[in-house]
N, C-alpha and C positions, 0 to 999 in steps of 0.2 A: 262798212267803211268805204268812204268815197276815195276815188282815186287821188284827189288832191290831198295832200298831207296837212294835217290840221296845223294852223299858226300856233307857234308855242308862245305861251303868255304866262306861265308859272315861273316864279322866281324863288331862289334859295342861296344861302351861302353858309359856308363852315362857319361855326361858332368861333368867335375871335374875341379874346379879351383884350382889351385896348389899354394902352399906357402912353403917356406923353413921351415923346422922344427926347432923351437927354442931348444936350448940347455936348459936343466932343471937343476936347482940347486941341488946340492947333499943334501942339508940340508933337513931333515925330515919335518920341519915345512912348508917350502915353497913347498915341493911336496904336502902336504896336502892341502894347499891353492889353488893351481892350480887344484886339483881334484875338489874341490868344486865350483870354478868358472866355470868349464866344466859342472858340474852337473847343475848348475843354468840355463845355457844356453839351457838345453834340454826342449822341448815343447811337451805338450800333443795334441797340435792343429798344424797342417800343414798349412802353409800360401799360398802355391801354389801347382800346380799338380805335381806328380812325373814326371821327364823327360821322362821316358819310355812310358808315356800315350800320348806323342806327342804334344797335345795342350799345349800352354804356357799362363800364367797369372794367376792372384789371383783366389783362389777358389771362392771368392765373385763375380767375374765377369764372371765365366763359367755358361752359361745358363742351368744347369742341377744340379740335386742333387748328391752330392758327399760327402762322408764321408771318410776322412783319419785317420787312425789310427796308431799312431806312436809307435816305439819299447818301448818308455818310459812308455805309458800306458799300453802296453801288459805285461811288467815286473811288473808294479804296481799291476796288477790284477792276477799275478801268472799264465797267459795264457802259454800253452805248445804247442797247436796246433790251427788250424784254428776254430775248433768247440768252443774253448774258447774265440775267439775274436769277432765273429759275434755279441755279445751282444752289441757292441758298435755301431752298425748301425741299423737304423730302416728299418723294413720289410724284414729282413733276418732271415731265419729259418732253422735248419737242419730237413730234411725230413726223410722219411722211409729208414732207412739204416740197412743192414742184418748182417754185420759182424764187427769185431774189426777194420777193415782196411779202411772202406769206409765212415767215418763219413762226412768229409767235400765234398765228392763226391755227396752227396745227399742234398746239399744246395739248398734253394729256395729263390727267390727275387721278390718282388711284383707278387706273385702268380704262378711264373714260375721257371723252373730250372735255377740256376745261373751257369755260366760259370766260370771256374778258369783260370787265366792267371799268369805266372811268368815272371816279367820284360816285360809285354806287349805282350807276346807270349802264345798261347794255352798250357796248361799244360796237359790236358788229352785228350784221344780219346773217343769214344762212350761207352766204357765199361771198367771195372777195377777199381781198388782202386786208392784213392789219398793218398799220403803220404805227411806230411808236418811237419815241426817243428819249433818252435819259434827261435831256434838258428840261422836260416837262414834269418829271417824276419827282415828287416829294417823298413818297414811300410807296411801297407795293405790298399788300396784304394777300397772302395766300390762304383762302379759307376752304378748308377740306370737308367735303361732304355737301349735303344739299343746301344748308345754310337758308332756311325758310325765312328767316329775318331779313335777308338781303333780297331774295328773289326765289320763291319755290318753283317758279316756271324756269328751271334751268337743269343742267346736267348733274347728276347725283355724285359724281366724283369729286366736284369742287370747282372753285372760280378764282380768278386773279383780279383784283381790284386795284387800279391806280389812282393814287390821290395827287392831283396836280398842284403845282407851285402857285401859290397865292401870297398877297402881301403878308410880311411877318410883323413880329412887334419891334424888330430892328431893321433898319435900311439894308439894303443888299446892293454891292457894287462889285462884280466880278467878271473878268475877261479870261478865258481859257482858250489855248491854242493846242493842238495836237497834231502829231504826224506819226506815221509808222509804216509797217510793211505793206506791200502791194499798193504803193502810192496813196496812202491814208493822208488826207490833209482835212483838218477840221478847225473852225473857229466858233467860239460859242460866247454869248454875253448874257449875263443876268443882271437885271437892274430893277430895283424895287425901293418904294418908299416905306417908312413905318407906318403901321396902322395909327390912324388918328382916333382920338375918342369921339370927335365929331369932325366929318369932312371927308375929303377924298383921299385915297391911298392907290397904289398901282403896283403892277409887277410885269416885267418884260422880259421874256427869253427869245432869243434869236440864235440860229445855227446855219452855218453852211458847211457842208461836207462833200467830199469826193474821194473815191476809192476804187482801185481796179480789183476785180476778183482773182484768185489764183487759178481760175479756169479762164481759157483764152477768151478774148474779145469782149468780155463783160466789163463795163466801167459805169459806175453809179454815181448819182449826184442826189444830195439831199438838201432840202430848204425847209427850215422851221421857223415859225413865227407865233408866239403865244402871248398875246397882250391880256392883262387882266386889270379890270377897273373895280373898286370897292369904295362904296359910300356909307360911312357909318352916320345914321341919324343920332345915335347915342350909344352908349356902351352896350346896350341891349338889343338894338336893332341895326341890322345892316342889309345892304343889297349889292350884288356882285353880278359883273358881266364878263364872261370869259370867251375868247376866241383862239381856237387853237388849228393851225395849219401845218401840215406836213406833206411835202411833195417830194417823191423820189423818181428819178428817171434812170433808165438803163440803156445803155448802147451795146449793139453787138448781140442782143438775144436776153433772154430772162430766165430760161430753164437751167437750173442747176441739177437736175436729176440725171444720173449716168445709168447705163445699162450694160451688161454683159454677162458672160457665162462663169462657171467655175474656174476655167483656165485662165481668164484674163482680169478678173476683178482685182482691184488693188495692186495690179502689177503693170499697168500701162502707165504712161506718162501722166502725172497727176493734172496737168493743165489742159488735157485733151477735152475738147467742147465741141462735139459734133452737132449738137442742137443750135450752135451759134454761127454767126457769121459777121464780119465787120459791116456789111451793107444791108443787114436787117433794119426795118424802120424801128425807131425809138419805142421802147416800152415805158410804161409810166404808171404810178399810182398816187393818188392824191386823197387825203382825208380833211375835210374841214368840218369843224364841229363848233357849234355855238351853245354856250349854257348860260343860263339866266337863273339866278338864285337869290333867295330871300331867306333870312333868319330873324327871328324875333324871340326873345326871352321875356315871358311875362314876369316872372320872379325867380327866385332861386331854385324853384321845384319844377317849373314847366316851360318848354321850349317849343315852338312851331317852326318847322322847316319845310320849305317849298322849293322845288327846283325842276327845271326842265332842260332839255338838250335835243338838238337837231344835229344829226351827222350824215354826210353824203361822202360816198368813196367810190369815185370812178376809177376803174383800172383798165389798162389795155396792155396785152402782152403778145409779143411776136416770138416765135421759136420755130425750129425745124423737127419733122419727124420723117420716118420713112414712108414710102408710098403704099405699104401695106397697113399703115395706120398704127404703128406702133412707135415707141421712141426710136431714134435712129439705130439700125441694126445692119448687120452685113451678111451676105450670102457667102458661099464657100470661097468665092474668089476675091473677097473683101471689097465688093462693090455693092452699092446701094443708091436709090433714088431718093433725095431729100425733098419733102414737100413742106411749104410754109404753113403755119398755122397762127391764125389771129383770134384770140379771145378777148372779149370786151365785157366787163362786169361794171354794173353801177349798183351799189348798195345804199340803202337809205335806212336810217333808224330814227324815229322819234320817241321820246320818253318823257314822262311827266310824273312827278312824285309829290305827294304831300303827307306829312307825318308829324306827330305830336310825341314828344318825350315828356315823361312827368314822374315824380317820386312823391310817395306819401306813406303813411303809417296806419296799420290797423292794429290797435292795441300798442303796448309799450315795446314789444320785442319783434314784431314782424314788419319789415320795411319792403316796399314795393317799388320798382322801376318799371313803368309801363311804356311801351310804344305802340301806337296805333296809326293806321294811315291807309292810303290809296296809291296804287301804281297804274299807270297807262302805258303801254308799249306797242309801238308799230314797226314794222320792218317790211322792206320790199327790195327784191333783187331782180334786175334784168340781166341775164347772161346770153351773149351772143357768140357763138363759135363757127368759124368759118376756116375752110381749107383752101389753099392756092390752086389756081387752075393749071400751074405748072410744076412739074417735079424736075429736079436737077441731079443728073448723075453725078456720083461722088466716089472716088477711090480711096480707100483708107490708106492704102500703101503709098500713094502719091497725092496727097490732099492739095487741093486747089480752092482757095476761098476768095470771095469777092463777087457774089451774086448780083444780078442785074435788079436794083431796086424797083424798078417800075415793074419788072416781071413778077417780083414777089408780092407787090401790092395788088395784084389781080387775083381776086378771090372769088370762089363760087358763092351761091346762095347761103347765107348764114341760118343756122339753127337757133331758135330762140326758146330760153327756158325762163318762166317767170315764177318766182316763189314770193308769196306774200304772208304775212302773219300779223294778228291784230288781237290783242287780249287786254283785259282790265282785271285787276285783283284788289281785295281788301284784305288786311292782315291786322292781327293784335297778338302782341307777345308780351308777357309780364315776367319780371325776375323778382321772385320773392326771397327774402333773406330771413331766416328763422334762427334766434339765438346765435347770431354773428357766425356761426359755423356751417349751417346748411343752407344752400342756395338752389332754389328750384326755377328753372326757366321753361316756361310753357306757353303755348298758344298755337296760332294756326293762320293759314291763309286760304281764302276762296278765290279761285280763279275762273274766270269766264273768257273763253275763245270764241269769238263771233266769225261767222262764216266768211270765207275768202274764196277767190276764183284763182285756179292754178292753170295756166295754159289751155283756157278756155273750157275746162272741166267744170262740172257742177259743184257749187260750193259744198264745202263740208258742213254737216250739222253742228250746232253749237256743242262746245265741249266744255264741262264744268268739272271741277275737282277741288276737293278740300284736303289740305296738307297739314297735318297736325306735326308738333313738334313738343318734345318733352326732354329736358335735361336736368340731372341732379348733380351738384357739386358738392363735396364734402371738404371743407377746409381742415387741414391737420396743422395747426398753428398758423402763423402769419405768412409763411412763405411756400406752404405745400398744399396741393389739392389733389383729389381724385374725383372721377366724374364718369357718368354714363349718358348715353344720348341716343334718342331715336328721333330720325328726322325724315321727311318725305320731299319729293321732288315731282314735277309734273311739266312736261313739255308737249304743248299743242304742236303737232308736227304736219307742216303744210307739204305739198308735193304728192306725186303718185307713183306707183311702180310701173314696170313695163307693160303690165296688162291694163293699166289706167285705174287701178284700186287706190282710193284714198288710203293715206296712211293713219293709223290710229295713234292717239296720243301716247307719249311715253311716260310711264310711272316708275319712279324709283323709290327704294326704301332702304334706309341706312341705319345701321346699329354700330355705335362707337363706345369704346371704353378707354380710359386713360389716366394718366397722372402728370402733374406738372410741378416744378419747383424752382424758386427764385433763389440765387446764391450771391455771395459776396455783395451785401448791401443792395441787392435787387439790380445788379449790374449784369447778371446772367440767367438766362431762363433756359431749363431743360423740359422737354416733354416727350412722354412716350404714350402711343396710341396703337390701338388694334381696332379693326373695323371689319364689317361685311355688308357689302352693298348688292342689293338684287335690282337690276334694270330690266323691266318688262317693256316689250314691243320695240326692241332695238332695231335701228336703222344700219345697214351695212351696204358696202359696194355691191353691185350685182356684177359679178364677173362673166356672166353669159351674155349680159347686155351693157356693153360699157356706156357711161353716162348715166346710168339708171342706179337706183337703189332699191333693195328688197328689205322686207321686214321680218326679223326672226323672233322667235318667241321670248328668250330671256338670256340674259347674261349676269354672271355673278362675279364679284370681285371680293376677295378676302386678302387682308394684309396687315402688316405692322410697320411702325414708323418711329424714328428716333429724331429729335431735332434739338440742337444746342446753338444758342445765338448770345453773344454779349462780350464781357470782359472778365477775364480771370483776375486781371489786376489792372492798374492804370497804364501798364505797359503791354500787357498781353491780351490780345482780343481773338476770338474764335467765331467761326460759322461752319458748323458740320452737321451732317444728317445722313441718315441710313434709311431705306425703304425696301420692304419685300412685298411684292405684289403678286397674287394668284388670280388672274382674270380669264374667265371661261366662258364659252357659250354652254349654258346649261339646259336650254330648251330651245329645239329648233324643229320646223316642219320635216327637215332631213334628219332623221336620227343619227346619221353618221357624223354629223358636225357636233354632236353633243359632247362635251369634254374637251373640245379644242380650244386652244389659248387664243385670246383676242390678239389681233396683229398689232404691231408697233410698240407693245408693252413690255419692257425689260422685267426679268424675274427679280433682280436686285440692283439697287443704286446706292453709291456711297459717294458724298462730295465732302470736302473740307476746304476751309481757307483759314489760315493762321497769320497772325501779324504781331510782331514785337517792335515796340518803339522805343528808342533811346534818346532821352533828352540830352540836348547839346548845350542848351543854355535856357535862360527865361523866355526867350522867343523862338527857339530853334528845335527841331527834333528829327531824328533818322529813323525810318521804319523799313522792316524787313519782312517780306510776305512770301508765303509758299501755299500752295494748294493742289488739289487733285480732284479728278471725276472719274469714277469707275461705273461702268455698266455691264451687266452680264446677261447672256441669253435673252436677246429680243425677239419675241414671237412674230412670225409672218403669216400670211394667208395659207401658206403650205402646212398643214397639220404636222407636227412634230418637228418641224424644222426652224432653227433659230439663227440669227445673225451673230456672228462672232462678237463677243464682248471686247472691251478696251479699257485701259486706264490712261488718262491724260494728265500730264503735269504742267503746272503753271507757277509763276513767281512774280514778285514785284519789288520795287525799291523806290522810296519816296523821301524827299528832303522838304520839310516844311518850316519856312523862315518866319511865319506869322502873317506877313503881308504878301509873301509869294510862295510859290511852291514848284516843285518838279517831281513828276511821277513816271516811272517806267514799268510797264507791265508786259510780261512775256506769256505767250499761250502756246502749249503744246511743245515743251521744252524739248522732249525727246524726238520731235518731228515724226511721230508715229501716224501711219496711215490707217484709218478706221472708218466704220460706218457710223455717220452721225445718226442716220435713220435709213430706213428702207425696207424692201420687201423681196420675197422670192417666189416666183410662180413656175409651175411646170406646164409647158405647152402653150404658153401664152404668146410666143412668137412663132416657134417651130415645134411640131409635135414631139412630145417626149423630151424636149430640151429644157433644162432648168435655167432660168433667166433671172438675174438679180435687177431689181431696180432700186437705186440707192443714192443717198446725198453722202458725199464725202466729206469728212471733217477737214477743216482747214490745216495746212502744215504750220510749221513753227512760224511764228509772228511776233512782233513787238509793236507797242503803242507808247509813244511818249507824250506826256501831258505837262504843260507849263501854265501856270495861272497866276493872277493877280488880284488882290483883294483892295479895293480903293476905298 
C-alpha cells in the first residue's frame, strides 16, 4: 500500500422509495393535523435492519441479538452523543476514557472493545478520538457478536453502527434550541426536501453548542455541519454525496481523569481539576468525512450497492501531569510539580464497498436472500507525544492557577508512533427460508491483510483468514422465534510490543442462542440471548512498559442479555435491558493471570426508560418519563478488586403541540457521586499504595429543549 491514500471513486446510497411530494394546504389547522399524523407514525422500535447493514429481513428473523435505537427514542431521552444512547442496549458500557473527546471511542460490548461504524463503514482507526452528535443520527444499531455480514475484521463482542440522516419521503424543517446545567447552550437546525422520483433532493443539519464541564476550567464548543445531496435518476437508481464535519474545542485542558487513594476518592470537591489550568493552550478534535454512494435496483429481486468514505480526524490535547510522569499526584506535604503534556493524533480511514443483494427460489418452498460483495479498508494513525521542558510547583492546600502559556508551549522532542492497517475481503452470505418456519443464514468472509510498516519495523507477512457464519432461526408463529448462531471474527493487528515483536492477528469465535418475540401488533420487541465468546491473541496494556501493549493468549466472555424496546400501548413506551457478563483471561504466558476478570467490564448492568403520554387535544400531548441505570462490580487491572457500583436516576417531562414542543430532561436526580469508569492499581505511583484512576459521573443536571417544526 502506498503512503498516498487512494482516491475514493466508489458510490452508493441507501435504497429510497420515492414518492411525489403532496402540496400542503395553507390553512394553519390542516398543517397542524399533518404534523400530528407524521408524529404518530414515528416508532421507538425498528422492524427491520438498516439497509447499510446488508442483511435483509425482520429483526425477529435475524439469528443474532440486535438492538435498534431510533431517532425518536434518542430525542425523547435528550441524548446528544453516543455515550447518551448506549443505555438502550444491553451489555454496552463506556470504558476508561481519558479526555473530553474520546468517550464513545472507549465503548465495550460483551466484554470487549466495540467497533464503531457509520453507514456500515469503519469510523475510526486504532487511535484517536471519536466525535459524534445526535444531529447526524437517524438510528443506531447495536450488533452483538462478530457479525461477519457487516465486517468479520472486527471485535468479536460486537459493533455500533450509526445511520446518518439523508433526504426523507417528506420534507423536513425543524429548529431546536437547548439550554441547561453547566452553561449548556445549543442551537440545531434540520432542513431537507422530499425525495423526488426524478431529480435532486437534499438534507442539511447544522449545530452550534457550548458547555462548561462540572470540572474546573474546561469549556467546550462544538460545531456540526452535515450537508447531503441526492440525485434520483429514477425510482430505481440514485446517487448520493454526504459531507460530515464535527469540530470540538476545549479550553482549560482536556483530561477528565482523576486520581486518588482510598482516603480521598469521591470525597474531595467534585470540581477539582488538577490536570487543567485556564492558561493551557486550546485542545481540539475534528472529524471530516466524505461519503459517495450509489444504489441501483435492477428489478424487484436484485439490487447493487456501492459506497466509499474517507475520514480524517486530527486531534491535539493539552493537560498536566506530575513530573514523576503519572497523573497529578501529591507527596506527603501536598506538593507536586505539574508537567505539561501535548498529544497530537491524526487518524485516517478510507473504505470502499460493493455488494449485491438478491432473492430467488429453488423449488416451490425454498426462498433465498443472497448478499455478495467486496470490502476494502485502510487506516493510518500518527501519534505524537511530547512533554514540557518546564515543571511548575503546585500546592494542593493553597492552589494557584494561571500558568505562563509561553512556558507551557516549550516542549521536548516528541515521540512518534505510527500504526497502519490495510486489508481487503470478499464475502457471501445466504439466508434460506424453508417451509416458512425454518430460516438458515450461512456464508463466510475471506480476508487478506497486506504488509505494512510500523515505526520503521519490517513489514508483517500477509495474513489471511476465512471467517464462517452459520445461524438457524425457527419461527414459532408469526411473532416468535428462537435461534442459534456460530460466527467468527478476524483482526489484523498492527504494531509491536516492547521487545519489537509483531503482533499476531486476533481471532474470535462466538456461539449464541436466543429467543425473540414481538408484542402488541409488533409495537414492542423482546429478546433474550446467551453467548460464549473466545478471543485469541488478545492485546492489553503493558503495565511494565507504559505506552506499549502486550499480547496474551486468550480471553473468554460468557453472558446473558435481555432487551425490551417499543410501546406497550399508544400511551406507554419502554426501553429496558439487563446484561450479565463474565469476561476473564483464560490463557496467558503468566499463569497467575489466568482467571482474572477483564478490566472495565461490569458484572451486571440494568437500564430502563419508561414514558407515559397523555393526549390533551387532537394536536397536543403531555409526556412523563423516568429512567435508571445500574452498574455492579466493575473489574479493574488489579485481580479481585472491583469499583463500587451505582444506580443513577433520570426523568423527563415534555409538551408537544404538534408544530412546537418543549422537553426537560434531568440526569442523576439523586445527585449521586459515582465511578462512571476507572481502574485501580497497586504501586503505580508509590510502592504499596493503591491508586484509583477514574472518571467521575456528572452531578445532577438539567437540559431543556424547545423546537419548532416549520
